[in-house]
N, C-alpha and C positions, 0 to 999 in steps of 0.2 A: 408400331415400331419392330422391325426385326435386324438381329444379330445375328450376321453369317458369321459363322466361325467361334460361335460359344464355345468354350471349353471348358471340360470339369478340371483342368489343370491352373490353378492359383497364381501361375506365375505366367500364363501366357497370355496376351492382350485380349483377346475375346473374350475371356472369363472377368478381368478387371473391368472394362468397359461396361458388363453387364452388373456385373455386383454395381458398380458406381451408380448404375439406371435403378436400380433397386432399391438400393440403400439411401438415394436420393430423396425418396418420397414420391417419384413421377407417377400419376395416377393414370396415365393412359395404358394399353395393352402392349406388354411388352414379349415379343415371340422368340427364342434360343431357335436357330438354325443350325444343325451339327447332324450330317447324316449316320452317324456312329456313335451316337448316344441318343439314351432315351431321355433324357434331363439333365440340366444343370442347373443348379441353387434353387432346386425345386420349382422347377418350371419345365413342362415336357419340350422337348425337342421336335423341330419337324426338318426332315430331309432337303427340303428345298423353299424358299420363298413361297412358289406356284403352289404347293402343297399346303399352305395355310389358311385353314377356313375362318377368315375374317380379314376386315380393310387393312392394308399394309401400304402405310404415305412415306414412310423413310425406312431405307435399308442400308443398314450400317456392316461395312464389309471389312473384315479384319482376314483375309486368304492370303495366300501370296499371289502375287502378280500376276502370274499366268493363269492363274484361276478366275479373275476378276470379270474377263470377257463373258463367262458364261455365267456367271451370278448375274452379272446385268443386263442380261437377253431374259434369265430366269426373273428376274426384279421386274422387268418390262412386261411381261407377259402375268405376272401377279397385278400391274397398275400403279405399281409404283410410282412416287412424283420426284422422289430426291434420293440419289445414293452418296454415302458418306464415307470415302473409299480411306482408309487408313493405310492402306498397304501401301510400302516403297518399293521403288524396281523400275520407275519408270525414266519421266525426262531426265531427273536427276541424277543419274547413273547413263544416262545416253540412250534409254529406250524411248525414244520420242514417239515411235510408230506405235507402239502399245496402248500410250495415252492415248492419242489420236483416235486410234479405235474404239479404245473405252468410251470417249467422247460422242463419238460417232454413233454406237449401240445405245446410249443412253438418248441422244435426241431423236432416233427412229422410233424410239419408244417413251416419248414426251416428259424425259425425267430430266432432271438437273444433276448437275456433279459437282461436289464441294471434297478439293484433294485434287489428287492421292496427294499420298506420303504427309499426312499428317495425324495427331493425336485426337480429332474429334470436336464437340463442340457444348457448352453448355449455356443454359438458360434458368437462370436461378427464377424469375418469378413464375415458372412452371416447375422447380424444382428438378430439373433436368439436367444431370448430368452425365451427356454421351460422350465419356470420354476416359483415356488412362491417365490423366491426370488426377491430382489431390482431391478427397471430397471434402465438404464443408467449408465452401468456400460463404465470405460474408455478402448478404444481400444488399444490393446498391445501385446505383445511379449508373457508375462507370463500365462501359465495353472496352473488349479488348479485341483486337484484331490482330493475329500476328503470324508470319510467313515462315517463322523459327518453331519447329515443334519444342525442342528440348526447353528453349528462352520463353516461350510460352506457358511450359508448366513449371520453370522456375518463377514466373511472373505472377502466376497462381498462388501458388507460397509465399511468395513476397508479401503479394496483397494484403493476406492473413496476419503477416507478421505485421505489417505497415497499419493494418485495420481501417483497410480499404473496401467500401462494398462493392460487389460486382453485380451487374445486370447480367451480363454473358462475355464468355470466351469463343472464339471463335478461330481455329486452326485454319488457313488456307494451302499450306502447301504449295504445290505446283501450279495452283491457280487453272489446271487445263480447264475449267468450265465456270464457276462463280467464283468471281475477285474480288477484290477490297471493295470496288466502288459497288457493286450489289450489296454486299453488304451494308455500305453506307446508306445505300436509299431505304435498306430494310432499318435501320438505326435512326435514321431521320426521323421515321413516321413511329418508332415506338416511346410510346411514354415510360417506359421504364429507364429508357437511357437518357444520362443526361450529359454524356460527353464520351468521348473516342478516344484509346490510348490503339497507335498503328506501329508495329513493328516492321515494316516494309523492307526488301531486298529488292527488288523491282517492279515496274507496272509494265503490264501486258497493253493496255490502249489506254494510251495518252490522252486522247481527247473526251473519252466517256469518263475518265478520271477527273479531268477538270471540271465537267458538266457536273459531274453528280457531289464532286468534294466543295465544290463553291458554294452550292446550293443546302449542303450539310453545314457551313462554316457561316453560314448566314442568319441561322437559328440556333446552333448548338458547336461546342469548340474541338477540334481535332488536334491532338498532341501524335505527335510523329516521332519515331526513333526510326533512323534511315539507317540502313547500312550501306558499306560500301561507301564512305565519306572519302575513302581516299584511294590510289590504284592498286593499292595490295589487296583492298577489303571486300572494292568491287569482286577482285579475281575470286576471293573465297567467295563469295554470294553465288556466284556462276556457278562453283563447283557445287553448292552447296544444297541448291533447289533449281538449277538452271536458269536463273535469273539472268537479266541483263540489267545491270547497274547503272544507272545517271550518272552524269558528273557532279559534283558538289554544288556548283557555280548554276547548272541548268536547272536541278534538283531544288534550290533554295527557292530559285525565279518562280518555281512553279507551287511551293509551297507560298509563297506573298502572294501570287495571283489569285490561289482558293483561297486565301485566309485561314489556313492552317499554322499551329504552332510547331516548329521544330527543337527538338532537345538534343545532345549527345549522348546522352545514359537513363538507365531504366529509373536510378534515383529521381534525376530534377522531374521526370513524366509522373512520377509516383505526387511527387510536390505540387504539380501542378493540379493533378487530377483531386486531390484532397481539396483546392480553392473552387474548381469546378462541380463537383459533385453537389455543391450546395446551391448552384446555380447561383453563384452572387455576380450580382453584375455594379457597372461601374458607373455612379453615381455623381460625378463631377471629378475636377483634377488633383485636389489638394490633398493631401498626405500626409498626417502628423504622426508621427513617433514619438513615444513614450517609454522610457527606460531608467532604470535603477544605475546602469553602467553607462558610464562615457564612450569608451572604446566598444562596447556592443553597438551603440548608437552609428558612431562613425562606420562602424562596418556596414550596417544596412544602409547607411547614408553612402556609401561610395557603390554599392552594388544596385540601389535605386539609381544611382546616377550614371553607370557606365551600361543601364536598361532606358536612359532619355528619361527620368521622372525626378524633379528638380523640386525640393522640398522649400516650401515657403515660410514665411515666419507668421507661428500664430496669428489669430486676431487678437487685438488687446484687449478687447472685454473678457478673451477666455486669458490670458496673462495675466490679469489683472484677479481673477478669480485665484489660479493657479496661487498667489504671491499671498493670500490668505493664507493659509496653509503650508505651504511648502519653507524650508527654513531659507535665509537669507543667500544661502552659499549654492541653492539647488539653480539649475541653468532651466531658464523660462524659453527658452529659443528653440527653433526645430535643430533638432531631437530636444525634447524636452527630459531633461536629466532631474527624475525626483531624487538621486544621491541613493548611495551604495546601502542606507540603512532603511531606505523606504518602506515603510510599514503598506501592509494590505489596503488598509483605508487609505492611501494615498491614491496606490492604484484604481482604487473604486470611485474616488472623487474625480480625479483627473480625467479619466477614463468615461464617467457617468457623461460628464458638465461635454466632454467632445462627440459624443453620441448625440447631445441635442443640440450642437451648435451648428447653424445650418450653412455657413464656410467651411467648415471641416467633413471633410467626404468619405475619406479611408484612413485607418487607425492603425499602425504597426504597436503592438507592444511588445517591449523587449524585457524579461529578467533575467538576471544574472545571480545564482544563487549564492546564499553567503552565509555565515554563520549564525547570523542575528535575525533572519528572515526567512521565514515558510514557503517551500513552492505548492503546496496544495493551497493552503489560505490565500497565497497571492493568485492562485487560478481560480479559485472560488468567488474571489472580489472580481475579477474580471466577468465570468459568468455574470453574477449577482447584477452586474451593472448593466451590461448586454440583454439580459433577462427582464430588467425592470424599465428600460428603453422603448416607447413606441415607434421610434425611427429608427427604421433599420438601417445599418451601413455594415461594410464589410469589416470584420476585424478581424487580423493575422497575429495571431502570437510567437515568439520565439524564447526558448525556455533551454538557459544554459546551466548545466551543472550534473550533479549526479543522480542515482537511483531515483532518488525523490523529485526531481524535474522531471526523469523520463514519465513517473507516474503522472506527473502534472501534465505534461501532454497528453497522455492519453486521456486523461479525464477531459481536457479542453475541447479535444476531438472530438469526444461522446458527447459532449454538449454541444456541439455543431459550430467550433470556433477551430478553424484549421491552425495547428500548433507544429513549432517546429524546434530541432534541437540545438537549430545555430540562426544567430542573426543573418548570416548571408541568404540561407536557405529559405528562413521567411521571409526577407526582402525579395526574392527571386521570385517568390510563388507569388507574391503581392503583385511582382510587375508584370505577370501573366496576364492579369486582368485588363492593363492598360495596354500589352500589345495586343492581346485580343480583342478587343473594343476598338482599337485602331483598325485593326485590319478586317474585321467584318464590315466595319461602316463603309471602308473602301469596296468589297465583295459587295454590299446592299444597294453601293452607287452605281455598281459596272452591271450589276442586275438588271436593276430599275432600268437603265439607259437601255438596256437589249430588249427590256420587253416593253419599254416605247417605242423603241426601233422597227420591232416586229407588228408592233400594234398597227404603227402607219403604213408600212409594207402590204399589211392585210389587207387596210381600208384603200391603199390603191389599187386593190386586185380587185376589190368589188365597186371600184368603181370605174374600172377596164380602163385605168388610164396607162397600167401595165397587163401584161396577159401572163400568165402560171404558163410557165414550159414543162 
């Protein structure tokens, strides 16, 4: 890997990118390229990529836009395969001809181009941070594809705050060559990626995106944050990366067709990611809500109903079991209200039995902090019930309260139980399992039909009933 534009100046992008690569623990060879420096960060500098005495696969370009063609030609002579162009000053400012020329030079030399106008890319399994974004991302199973550099960098920082593990972050910028569909194709077969969050301002090749995104959604979730949902937002997107943004109705139709999930904000995208990073699947339709606060249960019920999920009454034998230990004024309907003074033992018993019951498929556990209860002990009881049960079912938690509840949320999340600070967010996240399951089923049916149709047409060709033209 070569970094063209590596600088001794710590405020320069070329310096930051090189430092991130070195500090991240990347094990591959790294070559700084700067014709005016002897060394940067302890590594010897080279005047050009072609002067490097070693194999170079990836060339990261951090030079002024008018110098990128020269760098691309030099990288081609060195046998590079990929150009990662951080430089701005192309289509996004009206300089479309320069961007097209860059791609032409790259293709002539057998190279692919990521960018331009990007912050770089990260792949945590290889300990590679080839970007000028924040270091020390938490390794995990969620990949980010972002067309906005600044928002992408902010998402990286937010993932640390939210304790969401990341497999990769890729900035696509102007998408002169490599686009969203190309990256989805890679992540589809990447065992380190369980789901993808995409921030999209526009799609350049609709047919290509439809085909690859459909195949992806049949196996892994796509969570999209679509910019330009309004007329004014679409104009802003066009001025940002030069993208043509589709209308909201058309875009929603595209997402339904490919099985992707659309959210309006970053927070909801991360809430969904917390669900899907654990590869949670839908075992059945019946949701049980357990709560110590009636109001929290009502809020969750409303949120679920708005997403098309209706709560059924709990099974009779489960209700009979609850009545053996709950006070007589507790509600054994759904939501199950185990009362405001519920002990952690109540949570353990109610959850443990629900996990074992074959007619209960998903469980939403809500907790409202009171002076007579302890958030951490309640979290420990939930974790104990889940870990002691051989039958694994999706369990989602919502803890409402002060700093102690926030600490309990982190504790639950680290134990593999998605947890949220409000009943609405917890219910919304749980509903994502349903929505994705429904959309994936539609996509799988459509893909199976197309495969069958293609197979029949091929057999007709082979038997010469019809001829290939």
